[in-house]
TORTOR-754157 format. One record per residue (C-alpha): residue number from 1; x, y, z. Coordinates in Angstrom, 3 decimals, always signed. Example, Ala and Ser with C-alpha at 12.3 -4.5 7.8 and 13.67 -1.06 7.14 Angstrom:
REM TORTOR-754157
NODE   nr         X         Y         Z
NODE    1   +12.300    -4.500    +7.800
NODE    2   +13.670    -1.060    +7.140
This chain:
REM TORTOR-754157
NODE   nr         X         Y         Z
NODE    1   +14.575    -8.520   -13.657
NODE    2   +15.604   -10.943   -16.405
NODE    3   +13.381    -9.056   -18.881
NODE    4   +15.286    -5.542   -17.906
NODE    5   +18.745    -7.237   -18.509
NODE    6   +17.344    -8.637   -21.993
NODE    7   +16.248    -4.986   -22.585
NODE    8   +19.608    -3.197   -21.630
NODE    9   +21.443    -5.904   -23.971
NODE   10   +19.056    -4.978   -26.777
NODE   11   +19.735    -1.443   -26.159
NODE   12   +23.664    -1.500   -26.179
NODE   13   +23.560    -3.984   -29.138
NODE   14   +21.230    -1.131   -30.842
NODE   15   +23.698    +1.458   -29.944
NODE   16   +26.882    -0.464   -31.079
NODE   17   +25.361    -0.592   -34.531
NODE   18   +24.469    +2.772   -34.932
NODE   19   +28.129    +3.614   -33.642
NODE   20   +29.225    +1.862   -37.103
NODE   21   +26.752    +3.977   -39.293
NODE   22   +27.817    +7.361   -37.151
NODE   23   +31.674    +7.124   -37.586
NODE   24   +33.646    +6.955   -34.604
NODE   25   +31.689    +8.177   -31.367
NODE   26   +32.660   +10.183   -28.694
NODE   27   +31.363    +8.682   -25.467
NODE   28   +31.479    +8.361   -21.913
NODE   29   +30.419    +5.867   -19.364
NODE   30   +29.762    +6.663   -15.938
NODE   31   +29.518    +3.889   -12.953
NODE   32   +28.334    +5.531    -9.544
NODE   33   +27.028    +4.584    -6.248
NODE   34   +26.438    +6.208    -2.389
NODE   35   +24.627    +6.032    +0.831
NODE   36   +23.984    +8.934    +3.248
NODE   37   +22.441    +9.065    +6.377
NODE   38   +21.979   +11.932    +9.321
NODE   39   +21.467    +9.463   +12.132
NODE   40   +22.791    +5.978   +11.313
NODE   41   +26.393    +5.362   +11.175
NODE   42   +28.205    +2.352    +9.469
NODE   43   +28.054    -0.004   +12.487
NODE   44   +24.316    +0.620   +12.993
NODE   45   +23.194    +0.171    +9.555
NODE   46   +24.989    -2.699    +9.066
NODE   47   +23.558    -4.590   +11.903
NODE   48   +19.929    -3.351   +10.479
NODE   49   +20.423    -5.020    +7.066
NODE   50   +22.504    -8.376    +8.068
NODE   51   +20.996    -8.716   +11.811
NODE   52   +22.810    -8.891   +15.018
NODE   53   +22.939    -8.039   +18.550
NODE   54   +22.611    -4.236   +18.616
NODE   55   +23.985    -2.585   +21.376
NODE   56   +21.994    +0.197   +23.320
NODE   57   +25.123    +2.329   +23.012
NODE   58   +24.538    +2.641   +19.100
NODE   59   +20.822    +3.268   +19.289
NODE   60   +21.357    +6.060   +21.655
NODE   61   +24.181    +7.717   +19.695
NODE   62   +21.892    +7.682   +16.801
NODE   63   +19.362    +9.385   +18.622
NODE   64   +21.504   +11.787   +19.818
NODE   65   +22.885   +12.571   +16.585
NODE   66   +19.395   +12.771   +15.071
NODE   67   +18.022   +15.454   +17.592
NODE   68   +14.875   +17.323   +16.852
NODE   69   +15.432   +16.735   +13.254
NODE   70   +13.697   +14.154   +10.734
NODE   71   +15.847   +11.267   +10.439
NODE   72   +17.122   +10.622    +7.039
NODE   73   +18.677    +7.661    +4.677
NODE   74   +19.170    +7.298    +1.357
NODE   75   +20.954    +5.514    -1.465
NODE   76   +21.409    +5.688    -5.297
NODE   77   +23.296    +3.557    -7.726
NODE   78   +23.689    +3.576   -11.360
NODE   79   +25.349    +3.876   -14.794
NODE   80   +25.018    +6.122   -17.169
NODE   81   +26.516    +5.943   -21.167
NODE   82   +26.479    +8.799   -23.202
NODE   83   +27.461    +9.287   -26.862
NODE   84   +27.196   +11.751   -29.387
NODE   85   +28.462   +11.867   -33.390
NODE   86   +31.068   +13.543   -35.108
NODE   87   +29.150   +13.898   -38.416
NODE   88   +26.607   +16.978   -38.279
NODE   89   +22.797   +16.719   -38.605
NODE   90   +21.871   +17.291   -42.001
NODE   91   +24.106   +20.417   -42.885
NODE   92   +23.504   +22.322   -39.720
NODE   93   +25.688   +22.803   -36.440
NODE   94   +23.559   +19.734   -34.501
NODE   95   +24.749   +16.244   -34.117
NODE   96   +23.064   +13.055   -32.931
NODE   97   +23.348   +12.210   -29.622
NODE   98   +21.571    +9.575   -26.932
NODE   99   +22.288    +7.878   -23.759
NODE  100   +21.532    +4.394   -21.750
NODE  101   +21.030    +4.984   -17.896
NODE  102   +19.983    +2.464   -15.689
NODE  103   +19.455    +3.820   -11.699
NODE  104   +18.170    +2.243    -8.292
NODE  105   +17.177    +4.987    -5.874
NODE  106   +15.815    +4.343    -2.327
NODE  107   +14.361    +7.157    +0.748
NODE  108   +13.753    +6.526    +4.059
NODE  109   +12.658    +8.916    +6.697
NODE  110   +11.130    +9.066   +10.347
NODE  111   +10.591   +11.242   +13.167
NODE  112   +12.125   +11.396   +16.152
NODE  113    +9.301    +9.907   +17.932
NODE  114    +8.843    +7.027   +15.951
NODE  115   +12.705    +6.404   +16.219
NODE  116   +12.080    +5.981   +20.152
NODE  117    +9.041    +3.932   +19.826
NODE  118   +10.844    +1.409   +17.624
NODE  119   +13.970    +1.173   +19.495
NODE  120   +13.842    +2.605   +22.750
NODE  121   +10.129    +2.242   +23.569
NODE  122    +7.845    +5.539   +25.094
NODE  123    +8.891    +5.140   +28.817
NODE  124   +10.171    +8.790   +28.147
NODE  125    +7.131    +9.780   +26.237
NODE  126    +4.308    +9.746   +28.669
NODE  127    +2.115   +12.450   +28.933
NODE  128    +2.593   +13.999   +25.632
NODE  129    +1.536   +13.384   +21.876
NODE  130    +4.076   +11.970   +19.593
NODE  131    +3.710   +12.784   +15.736
NODE  132    +4.495   +10.185   +13.457
NODE  133    +3.605   +12.256   +10.102
NODE  134    +5.768   +11.891    +7.093
NODE  135    +7.308    +8.709    +7.976
NODE  136    +8.317    +6.929    +4.833
NODE  137   +10.206    +4.261    +2.868
NODE  138   +10.200    +4.044    -1.150
NODE  139   +12.499    +2.441    -3.539
NODE  140   +12.432    +2.330    -7.497
NODE  141   +14.890    +1.313   -10.241
NODE  142   +14.501    +1.975   -14.021
NODE  143   +16.127    +2.111   -17.534
NODE  144   +16.297    +5.224   -19.426
NODE  145   +17.349    +4.675   -23.472
NODE  146   +17.420    +7.988   -25.106
NODE  147   +18.417    +9.674   -28.186
NODE  148   +18.319   +13.556   -29.236
NODE  149   +20.314   +16.461   -30.662
NODE  150   +23.425   +18.081   -29.246
NODE  151   +24.614   +21.638   -30.516
NODE  152   +26.884   +24.315   -29.645
NODE  153   +29.285   +23.723   -26.340
NODE  154   +27.785   +20.188   -25.943
NODE  155   +24.130   +21.496   -25.167
NODE  156   +21.664   +18.851   -25.709
NODE  157   +18.323   +17.772   -25.534
NODE  158   +17.108   +13.910   -25.395
NODE  159   +13.940   +12.131   -25.687
NODE  160   +13.522    +8.313   -24.435
NODE  161   +11.665    +5.421   -23.481
NODE  162   +11.643    +4.306   -19.557
NODE  163   +11.256    +0.743   -18.223
NODE  164   +10.598    +0.598   -14.343
NODE  165   +10.483    -2.937   -13.288
NODE  166   +10.007    -1.933    -9.389
NODE  167    +8.549    +0.430    -7.298
NODE  168    +7.059    +0.735    -3.797
NODE  169    +6.046    +3.346    -1.276
NODE  170    +4.678    +3.334    +2.021
NODE  171    +4.475    +6.385    +4.129
NODE  172    +2.524    +7.716    +7.331
NODE  173    +0.518   +10.350    +6.132
NODE  174    -1.026   +11.021    +9.574
NODE  175    +0.176    +9.553   +12.907
NODE  176    +0.046   +10.274   +16.665
NODE  177    +0.300    +8.288   +19.730
NODE  178    -0.460    +9.093   +23.163
NODE  179    -0.087    +7.393   +26.717
NODE  180    -1.158    +9.217   +29.739
NODE  181    +1.278    +9.514   +32.897
NODE  182    -0.556    +6.825   +34.811
NODE  183    -0.583    +4.588   +32.094
NODE  184    -4.163    +3.675   +31.928
NODE  185    -5.125    +5.147   +28.753
NODE  186    -3.803    +5.157   +25.303
NODE  187    -5.081    +7.073   +22.035
NODE  188    -3.395    +6.119   +18.684
NODE  189    -4.458    +7.307   +15.076
NODE  190    -2.831    +6.338   +11.785
NODE  191    -3.327    +6.877    +8.215
NODE  192    -1.206    +5.134    +6.210
NODE  193    -0.807    +4.333    +2.469
NODE  194    +1.447    +1.271    +0.524
NODE  195    +2.051    +1.382    -3.096
NODE  196    +3.319    -1.991    -4.737
NODE  197    +4.085    -2.442    -8.637
NODE  198    +3.235    -5.764    -9.115
NODE  199    +4.237    -5.583   -13.130
NODE  200    +6.548    -3.783   -15.130
NODE  201    +5.924    -0.343   -15.715
NODE  202    +6.654    +1.740   -18.996
NODE  203    +6.851    +5.437   -19.711
NODE  204    +8.849    +8.571   -21.362
NODE  205   +11.398   +10.779   -20.209
NODE  206   +13.353   +14.051   -21.162
NODE  207   +17.346   +14.888   -20.303
NODE  208   +18.906   +18.088   -21.188
NODE  209   +21.823   +19.987   -20.714
NODE  210   +22.879   +23.677   -21.210
NODE  211   +26.294   +25.166   -21.163
NODE  212   +27.201   +28.915   -20.718
NODE  213   +30.948   +29.132   -22.402
NODE  214   +32.070   +32.648   -23.242
NODE  215   +35.612   +33.527   -23.801
NODE  216   +35.246   +36.943   -22.415
NODE  217   +33.129   +35.611   -19.626
NODE  218   +35.197   +35.269   -16.355
NODE  219   +33.012   +31.989   -15.375
NODE  220   +31.124   +29.121   -16.637
NODE  221   +27.601   +28.304   -16.149
NODE  222   +26.200   +24.444   -16.413
NODE  223   +22.653   +23.298   -15.888
NODE  224   +21.756   +19.326   -16.470
NODE  225   +18.120   +18.170   -16.055
NODE  226   +17.727   +14.482   -15.636
NODE  227   +14.800   +11.914   -15.706
NODE  228   +11.817   +14.349   -16.174
NODE  229    +9.131   +12.132   -17.179
NODE  230    +6.060    +9.942   -16.007
NODE  231    +5.597    +6.267   -15.986
NODE  232    +2.412    +4.216   -16.072
NODE  233    +2.190    +1.123   -13.836
NODE  234    +0.009    -1.700   -14.459
NODE  235    -1.766    -3.012   -11.766
NODE  236    -0.427    -0.832    -9.124
NODE  237    -1.810    -2.149    -5.759
NODE  238    -2.544    +0.098    -3.103
NODE  239    -3.320    -0.741    +0.828
NODE  240    -4.669    +2.156    +2.832
NODE  241    -4.980    +2.238    +6.552
NODE  242    -7.145    +4.228    +8.267
NODE  243    -8.138    +3.807   +12.206
NODE  244    -8.386    +5.048   +15.727
NODE  245    -7.419    +3.206   +18.561
NODE  246    -8.478    +4.332   +22.512
NODE  247    -8.250    +2.276   +25.539
NODE  248    -8.885    +3.128   +29.179
NODE  249    -8.491    +0.759   +31.934
NODE  250   -10.456    -2.430   +30.386
NODE  251   -12.091    -0.416   +27.870
NODE  252   -11.138    -0.709   +24.307
NODE  253   -12.835    +1.155   +21.665
NODE  254   -12.475    +2.260   +17.904
NODE  255   -13.327    +2.076   +14.277
NODE  256   -14.039    -1.627   +13.957
NODE  257   -11.576    -2.450   +16.718
NODE  258   -13.955    -3.362   +19.995
NODE  259   -13.565    -6.443   +21.478
NODE  260   -17.119    -7.530   +19.651
NODE  261   -15.319    -6.897   +16.521
NODE  262   -11.973    -8.607   +17.083
NODE  263   -13.984   -11.751   +17.659
NODE  264   -15.697   -11.460   +14.369
NODE  265   -14.773   -12.637   +11.053
NODE  266   -15.239    -9.562    +9.347
NODE  267   -12.539    -7.851   +11.651
NODE  268   -10.069    -5.518    +9.726
NODE  269   -12.684    -4.619    +7.048
NODE  270   -13.311    -1.007    +8.223
NODE  271    -9.306    -0.533    +8.575
NODE  272    -7.613    -1.876    +6.013
NODE  273    -8.684    -0.727    +2.380
NODE  274    -7.150    -2.266    -0.808
NODE  275    -7.250    -1.603    -4.172
NODE  276    -5.543    -2.157    -7.862
NODE  277    -5.540    +0.602   -10.686
NODE  278    -5.369    -1.016   -14.135
NODE  279    -3.019    +1.815   -15.078
NODE  280    -1.787    +4.860   -13.022
NODE  281    +0.529    +7.333   -13.632
NODE  282    +3.680    +8.046   -11.683
NODE  283    +6.291   +11.141   -12.012
NODE  284    +9.755    +9.747   -12.048
NODE  285   +12.244   +10.959    -9.480
NODE  286   +14.070   +13.746   -11.574
NODE  287   +17.287   +15.847   -10.874
NODE  288   +18.249   +19.367   -11.595
NODE  289   +22.027   +20.622   -11.259
NODE  290   +23.230   +23.835   -11.572
NODE  291   +26.854   +24.492   -11.547
NODE  292   +29.459   +27.520   -11.818
NODE  293   +33.233   +27.578   -12.397
NODE  294   +35.036   +30.479   -11.553
NODE  295   +38.827   +30.792   -12.466
NODE  296   +41.148   +32.073    -9.587
NODE  297   +43.864   +31.887   -12.020
NODE  298   +45.290   +30.192   -15.176
NODE  299   +45.597   +26.670   -13.469
NODE  300   +42.895   +26.845   -10.654
NODE  301   +39.179   +27.664    -9.606
NODE  302   +36.714   +27.551    -7.652
NODE  303   +33.363   +25.619    -8.113
NODE  304   +29.799   +25.681    -6.694
NODE  305   +27.035   +23.413    -7.490
NODE  306   +23.295   +23.100    -6.302
NODE  307   +21.314   +19.726    -6.969
NODE  308   +17.567   +19.207    -6.194
NODE  309   +15.016   +16.435    -6.438
NODE  310   +15.656   +12.774    -6.629
NODE  311   +13.696   +12.406    -3.563
NODE  312   +16.426   +14.167    -1.106
NODE  313   +14.923   +15.915    +1.522
NODE  314   +17.166   +18.890    +1.527
NODE  315   +18.851   +20.240    -1.390
NODE  316   +22.326   +19.542    -1.938
NODE  317   +24.912   +22.259    -1.945
NODE  318   +28.274   +21.701    -3.220
NODE  319   +31.647   +24.008    -3.304
NODE  320   +34.981   +23.250    -3.744
NODE  321   +38.286   +24.324    -4.990
NODE  322   +40.311   +22.619    -8.190
NODE  323   +43.617   +22.931    -9.636
NODE  324   +45.412   +21.493   -12.521
NODE  325   +48.576   +19.623   -11.993
NODE  326   +51.251   +18.893   -15.015
NODE  327   +49.674   +18.670   -18.495
NODE  328   +46.823   +15.730   -18.106
NODE  329   +46.137   +16.056   -14.201
NODE  330   +43.367   +18.066   -12.603
NODE  331   +42.614   +17.434    -9.093
NODE  332   +40.075   +18.955    -6.411
NODE  333   +38.719   +19.323    -2.702
NODE  334   +35.001   +20.013    -2.147
NODE  335   +32.470   +20.431    +0.844
NODE  336   +29.048   +19.037    +0.731
NODE  337   +26.192   +20.145    +2.494
NODE  338   +22.168   +18.793    +2.520
NODE  339   +20.746   +15.671    +0.698
NODE  340   +20.239   +12.917    +3.016
NODE  341   +23.297   +13.719    +5.458
NODE  342   +24.974   +16.465    +7.278
NODE  343   +27.936   +18.417    +5.817
NODE  344   +31.056   +16.138    +4.537
NODE  345   +34.080   +16.399    +2.437
NODE  346   +34.644   +15.084    -1.094
NODE  347   +37.691   +14.665    -3.281
NODE  348   +38.307   +13.973    -7.127
NODE  349   +41.172   +13.674    -9.913
NODE  350   +40.834   +13.873   -13.680
NODE  351   +43.094   +12.599   -15.932
NODE  352   +43.179   +13.115   -19.625
NODE  353   +44.913   +12.433   -22.544
NODE  354   +43.599   +14.749   -25.630
NODE  355   +43.001   +12.493   -28.420
NODE  356   +42.678    +9.315   -26.471
NODE  357   +40.540    +8.786   -23.343
NODE  358   +40.080    +9.988   -19.843
NODE  359   +39.285    +8.593   -16.365
NODE  360   +37.501   +10.629   -13.328
NODE  361   +37.541    +9.370    -9.837
NODE  362   +35.140   +10.879    -7.093
NODE  363   +35.153   +10.029    -3.466
NODE  364   +32.454   +11.636    -1.159
NODE  365   +33.482   +11.222    +2.397
NODE  366   +36.728    +9.663    +2.025
NODE  367   +36.910    +9.184    +5.657
NODE  368   +33.681    +7.185    +5.581
NODE  369   +35.803    +4.144    +3.865
NODE  370   +37.746    +3.677    +7.104
NODE  371   +35.322    +4.059    +9.849
NODE  372   +32.235    +2.523   +11.143
NODE  373   +31.232    +5.831   +12.669
NODE  374   +30.891    +7.458    +9.775
NODE  375   +27.511    +8.201    +8.121
NODE  376   +28.120    +7.353    +4.628
NODE  377   +30.604    +6.854    +1.463
NODE  378   +30.308    +7.150    -2.145
NODE  379   +32.009    +6.469    -5.272
NODE  380   +31.815    +7.528    -8.858
NODE  381   +34.078    +6.334   -11.692
NODE  382   +33.970    +7.796   -15.250
NODE  383   +35.710    +6.697   -18.230
NODE  384   +35.566    +9.050   -21.464
NODE  385   +36.658    +8.215   -24.891
NODE  386   +38.051   +11.178   -26.495
NODE  387   +38.853    +9.694   -30.317
């Protein structure tokens, strides 16, 4: 982590030096963080993280909220500093631009059967097959320093260097569990992988934006691509588990899981396999945003946005109403569906003083900040230098 901080500081020093050479730079800094689940509310999630007595009622409420769907929990936090130059590039309409971004991302998913087995037991599952396929936990973090060119309507493309200090990914590719109704036989099968980056990885990524803005068109359209790239991980350790367990009365059989095998010194060699790749490529969790703004009047409009990628289990759709208040203020309300959670509201406000600076405050699920029964919350703050 110390190396990441040193790299981030070096990039900021380089950018500050570049600012002196590129005249006064218009720039904006965005800091955000959010977490969301379709099953775990604040109270139960806090108990999982901090520890404590877990009331059975909380578990049953979470199971009811999950229903037959796959459970999900995700979080993302980061900071993004973007700049562009006033000076044109070699007598063209293009300008130099760049960004420095740090992001931390996590994703957890589980089947209803896995939730029951972990927190409620299998008492209600006798005589049926429990499917564990697709259950997964993964997290990663990176710093991306990019430079590129910006054209008309702030259309831009950047290429950058990525530093990836941490990466963890554990998933059950295939898993089944069965106990018969008389509770005298059991069958369990699991094939799972765990990837752990033991050293810092390096790679490259592309960021791009395209904005359709026409005076004669009644709408505006925006597309944004973030972190489309690849990272090479040195010494990425992989641990694989592939085994079948069967019991019937006192009989215990399976691949290297007989009673004789358990007593031997070589127990486990046929179940767990480990490997360390010297260099292994991994794709970054890229994200694609597409949005449209439609005016309803001279001071109001309707917006719609779709977001894909960044490990979200479902595409995230956002729609809302915005309105200008006075000369410098603009506010809006939104509804968000998809991503890691269910339908929730959002609200935002923007203050801009042309020629000076502007602020944006965005709150996802405002009610989630005052209730333990809410399923997530989010906050984004942006400062924009307009000088």
